[in-house]
ROSEBA-522494 format. One record per residue (C-alpha): residue in three letters; residue number from 1; x, y, z. Coordinates in pm, 1 decimal, decimal comma. Example, Ala and Ser with C-alpha at 12.3 -4.5 7.8 and 13.67 -1.06 7.14 Angstrom:
2
PT  residuo  num        xx        yy        zz
PT      Ala    1    1230,0    -450,0     780,0
PT      Ser    2    1367,0    -106,0     714,0
This chain:
457
PT  residuo  num        xx        yy        zz
PT      Met    1       0,0       0,0       0,0
PT      Ile    2     132,4     345,2     -96,4
PT      Thr    3      25,8     683,4      40,7
PT      Phe    4     -14,2     953,5    -222,9
PT      Val    5     -62,4    1326,5    -165,4
PT      Lys    6    -256,4    1535,8    -416,6
PT      His    7    -198,1    1913,5    -434,4
PT      Glu    8    -439,4    2154,5    -604,4
PT      Trp    9    -256,7    2483,3    -656,1
PT      His   10    -505,4    2772,9    -647,4
PT      Gln   11    -226,2    3024,6    -581,2
PT      His   12    -242,3    2839,5    -250,8
PT      Asp   13    -222,0    2470,6    -153,4
PT      Arg   14    -533,9    2254,3    -121,8
PT      Gln   15    -417,8    1906,7     -13,6
PT      Tyr   16    -575,3    1559,1     -22,4
PT      Ala   17    -436,0    1209,2      47,4
PT      Ile   18    -518,5     851,2     -41,0
PT      Glu   19    -365,1     502,7       1,9
PT      Leu   20    -320,4     331,8    -334,5
PT      Asp   21    -326,3     -49,1    -311,4
PT      Glu   22    -380,0    -354,6    -531,7
PT      Ala   23    -756,5    -351,4    -476,3
PT      Leu   24    -795,5       4,0    -605,2
PT      Leu   25    -559,8     -62,9    -897,7
PT      Ser   26    -765,0    -370,3    -989,1
PT      Glu   27   -1074,9    -153,0   -1000,2
PT      Ile   28    -899,2      96,6   -1227,8
PT      Tyr   29    -748,6    -177,0   -1448,4
PT      Pro   30   -1003,0    -466,3   -1445,5
PT      Asp   31    -829,8    -637,2   -1743,0
PT      Leu   32    -497,5    -688,9   -1558,4
PT      Asp   33    -415,5   -1002,2   -1357,9
PT      Asp   34    -265,8   -1006,4   -1006,0
PT      Asp   35      96,7   -1012,3   -1126,8
PT      Glu   36      38,5    -720,9   -1362,5
PT      Ile   37    -132,1    -523,2   -1084,2
PT      Ala   38     161,8    -591,2    -848,4
PT      Lys   39     406,8    -480,0   -1120,0
PT      Lys   40     210,9    -159,4   -1181,5
PT      Leu   41     204,8     -79,9    -807,4
PT      Ala   42     582,4    -133,6    -789,2
PT      Asp   43     635,2      91,5   -1092,2
PT      Val   44     432,4     369,2    -928,4
PT      Glu   45     629,4     337,4    -604,7
PT      Ser   46     965,0     344,1    -788,0
PT      Gly   47     867,2     642,1    -999,7
PT      Glu   48     878,8     457,6   -1330,8
PT      Leu   49     503,7     511,9   -1373,4
PT      Asp   50     366,9     865,6   -1338,4
PT      Pro   51      78,1     864,4   -1084,5
PT      Gln   52     -93,3    1129,6   -1299,6
PT      Glu   53    -140,3     857,5   -1564,6
PT      Val   54    -301,3     624,7   -1309,4
PT      Phe   55    -547,7     883,5   -1182,0
PT      Asp   56    -632,7     993,8   -1537,2
PT      Asp   57    -705,8     630,0   -1622,7
PT      Ala   58    -936,5     614,3   -1318,3
PT      Ile   59   -1136,4     908,6   -1451,7
PT      Asp   60   -1154,3     757,2   -1802,2
PT      Asn   61   -1280,1     425,2   -1655,9
PT      Asp   62   -1541,7     594,7   -1431,1
PT      Val   63   -1360,7     488,6   -1112,4
PT      Glu   64   -1409,2     748,8    -841,9
PT      Ile   65   -1100,6     813,4    -628,7
PT      Glu   66   -1218,8     902,0    -279,4
PT      Trp   67    -946,8    1146,4    -179,4
PT      Glu   68    -943,9    1239,8     188,3
PT      Phe   69    -936,8    1617,4     228,8
PT      Gln   70    -643,3    1732,8     444,1
PT      Tyr   71    -630,6    2110,3     464,3
PT      Asp   72    -666,6    2431,5     264,8
PT      Asp   73    -483,2    2757,1     336,5
PT      Cys   74    -744,3    2974,4     160,7
PT      Trp   75   -1124,7    2954,5     179,9
PT      Thr   76   -1183,3    3005,0    -190,9
PT      Asp   77   -1000,7    3067,3    -518,3
PT      Arg   78   -1094,5    3386,5    -700,8
PT      Lys   79    -817,6    3385,3    -959,9
PT      Gly   80    -916,3    3115,6   -1206,2
PT      Gly   81    -822,5    2751,2   -1268,1
PT      Tyr   82    -543,9    2560,2   -1099,9
PT      Glu   83    -283,2    2289,6   -1150,4
PT      Val   84    -282,3    1944,3    -989,2
PT      Thr   85      35,6    1762,4    -877,7
PT      Tyr   86      91,1    1427,8    -701,2
PT      Glu   87     373,3    1311,0    -474,0
PT      Leu   88     458,0    1008,3    -261,7
PT      Gly   89     366,0    1053,0     104,3
PT      Asp   90     394,0     869,4     434,9
PT      Ala   91     222,2     858,2     773,1
PT      Asp   92     314,9    1219,9     837,5
PT      Ser   93     133,1    1331,8     520,0
PT      Trp   94    -210,7    1300,8     681,7
PT      His   95    -358,7    1606,5     846,0
PT      Thr   96    -649,9    1647,1    1083,3
PT      Glu   97    -891,8    1927,4    1011,6
PT      Pro   98    -906,8    2167,1    1310,0
PT      Ala   99   -1237,5    2190,8    1491,3
PT      Pro  100   -1465,5    2470,0    1361,2
PT      Pro  101   -1506,2    2773,3    1587,2
PT      Glu  102   -1787,4    2751,0    1838,9
PT      Pro  103   -2092,3    2958,6    1738,2
PT      Thr  104   -2113,9    3303,3    1895,1
PT      Leu  105   -2471,8    3381,7    1785,4
PT      Lys  106   -2801,6    3195,6    1786,0
PT      Cys  107   -3147,3    3268,7    1648,5
PT      Thr  108   -3420,6    3367,0    1893,3
PT      Lys  109   -3679,1    3167,8    1694,5
PT      Cys  110   -3526,8    2873,9    1504,3
PT      Arg  111   -3232,1    2645,8    1586,3
PT      Trp  112   -2970,6    2828,3    1374,4
PT      Thr  113   -2629,6    2902,2    1529,2
PT      Gly  114   -2319,4    3055,2    1372,6
PT      Gln  115   -2078,7    3346,5    1355,4
PT      Ser  116   -2150,0    3713,2    1291,0
PT      Tyr  117   -2027,8    3682,8     930,3
PT      Asn  118   -2295,4    3416,8     867,3
PT      Thr  119   -2581,3    3652,3     952,9
PT      Leu  120   -2774,2    3881,8     719,0
PT      Thr  121   -2783,2    4259,9     761,5
PT      Gln  122   -3110,9    4445,4     801,5
PT      Tyr  123   -3132,8    4822,8     744,3
PT      Leu  124   -3363,3    5020,7     974,7
PT      Arg  125   -3526,7    5360,1     983,0
PT      Glu  126   -3485,3    5579,8    1291,1
PT      Asp  127   -3822,3    5457,0    1421,2
PT      Gly  128   -3697,1    5096,6    1407,3
PT      Thr  129   -3900,1    4983,9    1104,9
PT      Val  130   -3723,9    4775,8     839,6
PT      Ile  131   -3629,1    4918,8     499,3
PT      Gln  132   -3729,2    4651,4     249,5
PT      Glu  133   -3524,8    4591,3     -67,3
PT      Asp  134   -3824,3    4671,2    -288,2
PT      Asp  135   -3915,0    4995,8    -107,6
PT      Glu  136   -3954,4    5284,2    -350,0
PT      Gly  137   -3744,8    5595,6    -311,9
PT      Gly  138   -3408,4    5426,4    -260,1
PT      Glu  139   -3399,0    5479,3     115,2
PT      Glu  140   -3056,6    5458,4     279,8
PT      Ser  141   -2969,2    5413,0     644,2
PT      Asp  142   -2664,9    5370,4     866,4
PT      Ile  143   -2877,7    5189,7    1127,7
PT      Thr  144   -2829,9    4814,2    1090,8
PT      Lys  145   -2875,7    4494,6    1284,0
PT      Asp  146   -2782,6    4130,4    1230,1
PT      Ile  147   -3062,1    3881,0    1164,5
PT      Cys  148   -3085,9    3504,6    1125,0
PT      Pro  149   -2999,7    3389,1     767,8
PT      Met  150   -3260,9    3112,8     788,9
PT      Cys  151   -3574,6    3290,1     913,1
PT      Asp  152   -3481,3    3663,4     933,6
PT      Ser  153   -3549,3    3666,8    1310,1
PT      Asp  154   -3339,9    3849,9    1569,3
PT      Val  155   -3020,1    3685,0    1695,4
PT      Glu  156   -2856,4    3685,2    2037,3
PT      Phe  157   -2520,9    3586,2    2185,6
PT      Thr  158   -2446,2    3228,2    2286,5
PT      Glu  159   -2242,0    3171,0    2604,2
PT      Val  160   -1926,5    3175,6    2393,1
PT      Gly  161   -2044,8    3493,6    2221,5
PT      Ile  162   -2114,9    3666,0    2556,2
PT      Lys  163   -1762,3    3583,5    2672,0
PT      Glu  164   -1596,9    3698,3    2348,6
PT      Asp  165   -1802,2    4019,7    2342,2
PT      Ala  166   -1700,9    4100,7    2699,4
PT      Glu  167   -1335,3    4036,5    2613,9
PT      Arg  168   -1361,9    4257,1    2304,0
PT      Lys  169   -1516,5    4544,5    2502,3
PT      Glu  170   -1247,3    4509,5    2768,4
PT      Arg  171    -973,5    4528,3    2503,6
PT      Glu  172   -1128,8    4832,0    2336,1
PT      Ala  173   -1166,2    5009,4    2669,5
PT      Arg  174    -803,9    4933,0    2756,9
PT      Trp  175    -677,8    5057,3    2420,0
PT      Ala  176    -884,5    5375,0    2447,7
PT      Gln  177    -745,7    5443,0    2794,6
PT      Glu  178    -388,7    5378,5    2680,8
PT      Glu  179    -436,2    5616,4    2389,2
PT      Lys  180    -584,1    5880,2    2620,3
PT      Asp  181    -300,5    5838,9    2872,2
PT      Glu  182     -43,0    5875,0    2597,2
PT      Glu  183    -217,2    6177,0    2448,8
PT      Tyr  184    -222,4    6367,3    2775,3
PT      Ser  185     114,4    6255,7    2907,7
PT      Glu  186     379,1    6522,8    2961,8
PT      Glu  187     601,7    6354,2    2704,8
PT      Gly  188     324,0    6351,6    2445,9
PT      Leu  189     235,7    6715,0    2516,4
PT      Ala  190     598,7    6821,1    2477,4
PT      Glu  191     625,6    6628,4    2149,3
PT      Arg  192     313,7    6793,8    2005,1
PT      Thr  193     431,2    7139,4    2117,5
PT      Lys  194     767,1    7082,7    1949,8
PT      Gly  195     596,6    6971,4    1629,0
PT      Leu  196     371,3    7278,3    1626,8
PT      Glu  197     667,3    7511,9    1670,0
PT      Glu  198     853,5    7344,2    1382,3
PT      Ala  199     545,0    7372,1    1158,0
PT      Leu  200     512,2    7744,7    1234,1
PT      Glu  201     878,2    7802,1    1153,1
PT      Glu  202     841,2    7614,1     823,3
PT      Leu  203     533,1    7820,7     734,7
PT      Lys  204     723,1    8142,1     808,7
PT      Arg  205    1008,7    8037,5     577,6
PT      Glu  206     764,3    7958,6     297,2
PT      Phe  207     607,3    8305,6     321,5
PT      Glu  208     952,2    8467,5     317,3
PT      Asn  209    1051,1    8270,9       6,3
PT      Leu  210     721,4    8349,2    -162,7
PT      Ser  211     762,7    8726,5    -112,4
PT      Val  212    1092,5    8743,3    -306,2
PT      Gln  213     983,4    8549,7    -618,0
PT      Asp  214     906,5    8739,3    -936,3
PT      Asp  215     561,1    8752,6   -1089,8
PT      Glu  216     631,0    8475,7   -1341,8
PT      Glu  217     733,6    8228,7   -1071,8
PT      Leu  218     440,7    8334,5    -854,8
PT      Asn  219     194,5    8270,8   -1136,0
PT      Glu  220     351,9    7928,9   -1190,5
PT      Ile  221     307,9    7843,5    -821,4
PT      Lys  222     -55,3    7952,7    -828,3
PT      Lys  223    -135,7    7748,5   -1141,2
PT      Pro  224    -448,4    7549,3   -1047,3
PT      Val  225    -452,5    7168,9   -1054,5
PT      Ala  226    -679,8    7027,0   -1325,2
PT      Glu  227   -1025,2    6958,0   -1184,2
PT      Trp  228   -1187,6    6615,7   -1232,8
PT      Pro  229   -1468,0    6695,9   -1482,0
PT      Phe  230   -1711,1    6428,2   -1365,4
PT      Lys  231   -1937,1    6435,6   -1061,7
PT      Asn  232   -2206,9    6177,9    -993,7
PT      Gly  233   -2152,1    6032,5   -1338,7
PT      Glu  234   -2222,9    6362,7   -1520,0
PT      Ile  235   -1991,0    6615,1   -1685,4
PT      Thr  236   -1979,9    6931,6   -1472,4
PT      Asp  237   -1705,0    7117,4   -1660,9
PT      Ala  238   -1857,4    7268,3   -1977,1
PT      Ser  239   -1511,5    7306,3   -2131,0
PT      Val  240   -1464,3    6927,9   -2139,3
PT      Ser  241   -1658,9    6737,6   -2404,1
PT      Asp  242   -1771,7    6379,3   -2358,6
PT      Thr  243   -1509,8    6265,1   -2610,4
PT      Glu  244   -1210,9    6443,9   -2459,5
PT      Thr  245    -946,9    6250,8   -2269,6
PT      Leu  246    -968,6    6306,1   -1895,7
PT      Pro  247    -683,4    6488,6   -1721,3
PT      Asn  248    -461,9    6325,0   -1460,1
PT      Tyr  249    -521,3    6379,0   -1091,1
PT      Pro  250    -270,1    6465,5    -813,9
PT      Ala  251     -47,8    6193,0    -667,1
PT      Gly  252    -174,4    6000,7    -364,6
PT      Glu  253    -394,7    5706,0    -268,8
PT      Tyr  254    -728,5    5642,7    -437,5
PT      Thr  255    -992,5    5396,1    -321,1
PT      Ile  256   -1206,8    5220,7    -581,4
PT      Arg  257   -1536,0    5062,4    -476,5
PT      Ile  258   -1760,1    4864,9    -711,0
PT      Trp  259   -2106,6    4725,6    -643,5
PT      Gly  260   -2309,0    4501,5    -872,2
PT      Arg  261   -2408,3    4145,8    -957,4
PT      Thr  262   -2142,7    3894,9    -845,1
PT      Arg  263   -2072,6    3539,5    -948,9
PT      Glu  264   -1854,5    3261,1    -811,4
PT      Ile  265   -1837,3    2979,6   -1064,9
PT      Gly  266   -1690,2    2631,7   -1051,3
PT      Val  267   -1675,7    2351,1   -1306,2
PT      Gly  268   -1582,2    1998,9   -1198,4
PT      Lys  269   -1571,2    1649,2   -1343,6
PT      Ile  270   -1829,7    1393,4   -1232,0
PT      Asn  271   -1894,5    1032,2   -1325,6
PT      Lys  272   -2147,3     882,7   -1562,8
PT      Gln  273   -2381,6     763,1   -1286,9
PT      Gln  274   -2395,8    1110,2   -1129,6
PT      Tyr  275   -2481,7    1270,0   -1463,6
PT      Glu  276   -2751,1    1015,0   -1551,8
PT      His  277   -2915,6    1036,7   -1209,1
PT      Trp  278   -2918,9    1414,7   -1160,6
PT      Ser  279   -3008,2    1498,6   -1520,2
PT      His  280   -3323,1    1286,4   -1493,4
PT      Glu  281   -3642,2    1491,3   -1460,1
PT      Asp  282   -3726,3    1312,5   -1133,5
PT      His  283   -3407,9    1433,0    -963,0
PT      Glu  284   -3284,0    1749,6   -1137,0
PT      Asp  285   -3473,8    1975,1    -896,6
PT      Asp  286   -3289,0    1813,4    -601,9
PT      Leu  287   -2939,6    1873,2    -741,9
PT      Ser  288   -2899,3    2200,1    -549,7
PT      Asp  289   -2980,0    2034,7    -215,3
PT      Ala  290   -2748,2    1743,7    -289,7
PT      Met  291   -2453,2    1968,8    -369,7
PT      Asn  292   -2521,0    2179,4     -60,3
PT      Glu  293   -2512,6    1864,5     159,3
PT      Ser  294   -2876,5    1905,8     260,6
PT      Tyr  295   -3014,5    1596,2      89,2
PT      Asp  296   -3082,5    1251,8     240,4
PT      Tyr  297   -2944,3    1001,8     -12,1
PT      Asp  298   -3058,0     696,8     186,1
PT      Glu  299   -3413,9     821,7     226,5
PT      Asn  300   -3434,3     889,4    -148,8
PT      Asp  301   -3267,4     560,1    -249,4
PT      Thr  302   -2990,4     738,3    -439,3
PT      Pro  303   -2744,9     492,6    -601,9
PT      Lys  304   -2403,9     490,4    -433,4
PT      Lys  305   -2211,7     601,3    -741,6
PT      Ala  306   -2455,4     886,5    -806,8
PT      Arg  307   -2394,6    1047,5    -467,7
PT      Phe  308   -2164,1    1346,3    -417,7
PT      Asn  309   -1890,3    1292,1    -161,3
PT      Asn  310   -1811,3    1664,2    -129,7
PT      Pro  311   -2000,9    1994,1    -122,2
PT      Tyr  312   -2035,7    2195,8    -442,3
PT      Tyr  313   -1728,9    2416,5    -384,7
PT      Glu  314   -1498,3    2112,7    -404,2
PT      Tyr  315   -1601,6    2062,9    -769,2
PT      Gln  316   -1380,5    2316,9    -943,1
PT      Asp  317   -1097,9    2113,0   -1095,1
PT      Val  318   -1182,8    2229,8   -1450,5
PT      His  319   -1262,4    2598,2   -1390,6
PT      Ser  320   -1286,9    2816,7   -1083,0
PT      Phe  321   -1319,3    3192,9   -1071,3
PT      Trp  322   -1499,4    3487,3    -912,0
PT      Gly  323   -1618,0    3804,3   -1082,7
PT      Phe  324   -1895,7    4054,5   -1138,2
PT      Asp  325   -2108,3    4144,2   -1440,6
PT      Glu  326   -1956,9    4423,5   -1649,3
PT      Gly  327   -2299,0    4556,2   -1749,4
PT      Asp  328   -2436,5    4587,5   -1394,3
PT      Thr  329   -2196,7    4794,4   -1183,1
PT      His  330   -2188,8    5108,4    -971,9
PT      Met  331   -1842,1    5252,0    -916,1
PT      Thr  332   -1687,4    5530,3    -708,5
PT      Ile  333   -1331,0    5660,9    -679,4
PT      Thr  334   -1235,2    5846,9    -361,0
PT      Ser  335    -916,0    6039,9    -290,0
PT      Glu  336    -717,4    5996,8      30,5
PT      Ser  337    -877,0    6316,8     163,6
PT      Gly  338   -1220,7    6152,3     135,5
PT      Glu  339   -1332,9    6345,5    -174,3
PT      Glu  340   -1542,1    6139,8    -414,4
PT      Ile  341   -1391,5    6227,9    -751,0
PT      Tyr  342   -1588,9    5983,6    -966,6
PT      Glu  343   -1925,8    5810,4    -955,5
PT      Gly  344   -2066,8    5608,6   -1241,4
PT      Asp  345   -2011,8    5256,8   -1375,7
PT      Leu  346   -1695,7    5068,1   -1470,7
PT      Ser  347   -1738,3    5045,2   -1849,2
PT      Ser  348   -1842,3    5411,3   -1876,3
PT      Phe  349   -1535,4    5510,5   -1675,9
PT      Ile  350   -1311,7    5345,0   -1937,1
PT      Asp  351   -1485,8    5537,9   -2218,2
PT      Glu  352   -1467,7    5865,2   -2026,1
PT      Ala  353   -1103,0    5816,0   -1934,0
PT      His  354    -990,7    5754,0   -2294,0
PT      Gly  355   -1232,1    5967,0   -2495,4
PT      Asp  356   -1191,2    5901,3   -2869,1
PT      Asn  357    -841,6    5760,8   -2817,7
PT      Asp  358    -804,7    5406,6   -2952,2
PT      Ser  359    -614,6    5313,6   -2635,0
PT      Arg  360    -947,1    5249,6   -2462,9
PT      Trp  361    -970,7    4922,3   -2658,2
PT      Asp  362    -651,3    4811,6   -2482,4
PT      Ala  363    -804,5    4879,2   -2140,4
PT      Thr  364   -1012,9    4559,7   -2135,7
PT      Glu  365    -918,3    4206,6   -2235,9
PT      Glu  366   -1119,1    3884,5   -2257,2
PT      Val  367    -893,8    3613,1   -2111,2
PT      Glu  368   -1123,4    3309,6   -2104,4
PT      Glu  369   -1465,0    3186,7   -2207,2
PT      Leu  370   -1697,2    2937,5   -2041,2
PT      Tyr  371   -1955,6    2748,8   -2245,5
PT      Pro  372   -2057,5    2402,1   -2116,0
PT      Asp  373   -2057,0    2258,4   -2470,7
PT      Asn  374   -1689,7    2354,6   -2508,7
PT      Leu  375   -1558,4    2181,0   -2195,2
PT      Gly  376   -1442,2    1877,2   -2390,3
PT      Lys  377   -1538,5    1513,4   -2366,1
PT      Gly  378   -1677,0    1390,8   -2034,9
PT      Tyr  379   -1930,3    1453,2   -1759,0
PT      Phe  380   -1935,9    1785,2   -1573,9
PT      Val  381   -2117,0    1980,3   -1306,2
PT      Val  382   -2131,5    2360,5   -1338,5
PT      Trp  383   -2228,8    2562,7   -1032,4
PT      Thr  384   -2278,9    2932,7    -975,1
PT      Gln  385   -2326,0    3120,8    -649,1
PT      Gly  386   -2438,5    3478,3    -705,1
PT      Gly  387   -2549,3    3784,2    -520,2
PT      Lys  388   -2580,2    4154,8    -554,0
PT      Gly  389   -2415,8    4441,6    -370,7
PT      Ser  390   -2053,2    4478,5    -267,6
PT      Cys  391   -1812,4    4347,1    -533,7
PT      Ile  392   -1465,5    4483,2    -466,7
PT      Gln  393   -1278,1    4752,1    -276,4
PT      Thr  394    -916,4    4825,6    -363,9
PT      Thr  395    -661,5    5103,0    -319,3
PT      Ile  396    -423,9    5253,9    -575,4
PT      Asp  397    -104,5    5413,9    -446,6
PT      Thr  398      42,6    5625,2    -727,6
PT      Asn  399     385,7    5631,9    -555,9
PT      Gly  400     440,8    6003,2    -604,9
PT      Glu  401     311,0    6015,7    -961,7
PT      Glu  402     -17,1    6161,5   -1084,9
PT      Phe  403    -322,2    5935,5   -1089,9
PT      Asp  404    -374,1    5853,5   -1459,0
PT      Pro  405    -725,9    5715,3   -1525,0
PT      Arg  406    -604,7    5561,4   -1852,8
PT      Lys  407    -387,5    5318,2   -1655,4
PT      Leu  408    -688,9    5150,0   -1491,0
PT      Lys  409    -771,7    4830,9   -1682,5
PT      Tyr  410    -958,5    4503,4   -1631,5
PT      Thr  411    -987,3    4151,0   -1772,6
PT      Thr  412   -1307,3    3955,5   -1836,1
PT      Trp  413   -1450,7    3610,0   -1893,1
PT      Asp  414   -1721,1    3534,7   -2149,9
PT      Val  415   -1968,2    3322,9   -1951,8
PT      Glu  416   -2230,1    3196,3   -2195,6
PT      Gly  417   -2252,9    3538,1   -2361,1
PT      Ser  418   -2225,8    3747,2   -2042,2
PT      Thr  419   -1915,1    3957,9   -1982,6
PT      Val  420   -1785,9    3900,1   -1629,1
PT      Val  421   -1501,4    4111,9   -1487,3
PT      Asn  422   -1250,4    3902,5   -1291,9
PT      Arg  423    -942,6    4126,4   -1236,6
PT      Leu  424    -861,9    4496,9   -1205,7
PT      Ser  425    -514,4    4636,9   -1268,6
PT      Tyr  426    -343,2    4975,1   -1259,1
PT      Asp  427     -24,7    5058,5   -1447,1
PT      Gly  428      34,4    4690,1   -1515,7
PT      Gly  429      -5,2    4572,2   -1154,7
PT      Glu  430    -301,9    4360,4   -1042,5
PT      Leu  431    -513,3    4526,4    -772,9
PT      Asp  432    -594,0    4325,7    -461,2
PT      Asp  433    -945,4    4303,3    -320,2
PT      Tyr  434    -930,6    4419,0      43,1
PT      Gly  435   -1300,2    4354,4     104,5
PT      Met  436   -1563,1    4624,8     132,1
PT      Asp  437   -1544,5    4813,6     461,0
PT      Thr  438   -1842,7    4795,7     693,6
PT      Glu  439   -1970,2    5141,1     606,9
PT      His  440   -2012,5    5052,8     239,2
PT      Asp  441   -2078,8    4677,3     259,9
PT      Asn  442   -2425,7    4579,2     139,7
PT      Trp  443   -2360,4    4240,8     -24,2
PT      Arg  444   -2627,5    3977,1       5,0
PT      Gly  445   -2636,3    3636,9    -163,0
PT      Gln  446   -2951,8    3600,6    -367,3
PT      Trp  447   -2926,2    3312,3    -613,7
PT      Ser  448   -2750,3    2990,9    -710,1
PT      Gln  449   -2757,1    2753,6   -1004,1
PT      Phe  450   -2643,9    2391,2   -1049,0
PT      Asn  451   -2641,2    2190,5   -1374,6
PT      Val  452   -2484,5    1868,3   -1503,5
PT      Tyr  453   -2364,4    1815,5   -1860,7
PT      His  454   -2242,8    1534,2   -2083,5
PT      Asn  455   -2021,7    1618,4   -2382,8
PT      Lys  456   -1951,9    1340,8   -2631,8
PT      Lys  457   -1659,9    1520,8   -2795,8
């Protein structure tokens, strides 16, 4: 018996393990006798036979390899597909999944328990009434509360949650006191006084230098910085036409926030029995429950080989990516001083930034397409988890140079005719998603879709 370790590289390491023995090899190669099976196992162990070939043969012969999940150093992959590698392991290759955190919240009505990030957010008016999503008038509110994701009822702390909340409040109180003590300490007061005196001296020197410059230099100093001509998605500067290239903006940090319709998509291989069972009209409506691990296979007499051994998010060995619809976005750009210098949508921003310049066609690039019929020969499951609201928040540091709107670009996927943005970049560097801050976060999952496919070529 040989232990093998399987690595799925999603710009991180997702690891599985399995023990390959004669019995499993006989299932993969039913036409081989015992001696041939023993020889093949020895060849794998010695390295003469690539394990990738063995596991590919298992897929081709509809033999499901029940890999035991070990660990994952990232909760999801939002960058696209990944590579798979295999290596020989030993007893130390097996890992035990750490226990999940104890729930800190529980529903006051149903039996749901979980963490604060599992709850839904409800927006309230000052009188405590709920602002519904379909309310007319586009009401906004900073008053929120967490509610149960299962029944929308109020939630309360569990015993663990009460303890953690008390510890958090104690820490915050201690930090606030330490900050206050430092602020009013004699050393801190002396430091601030010294800094104020130095600032006043610097200001005095600037005025003295300014008074001796000639008129030409003075006019150069007073030359105004180009104003951003867009406000709330409309042109406010009459001197700038809608086809003129936008000016640059002063150096500094700029925060980009985008809201819209999001998608997380995975495509994975399945076996023939899974396809035939879940594509049947009697079972296709239950596919979503089965892939979300909320389906009783025994009660519904589901054949063993048609059952899913993992939740939906483990089926992404063919494709895996996250993005948001290009045609359904709301976008803002804010300077480091808090000034909102742009509000509109992402695709319009590209047009406005480039004007009639052909360089705007270089600002977007389709890097991949996803059509189930083009996945190649085999059986596949395609899943999508989608929502609407917060998509991405990222920061651009111009490193002392002006902010050039023409340097903001993005790549897309063609998903069955829909253009989905999957990466933003500025000046050639990919922008990281830091997650929408609490003040602007309004994401809420709203839909999901699961389908199985069989391609004959």
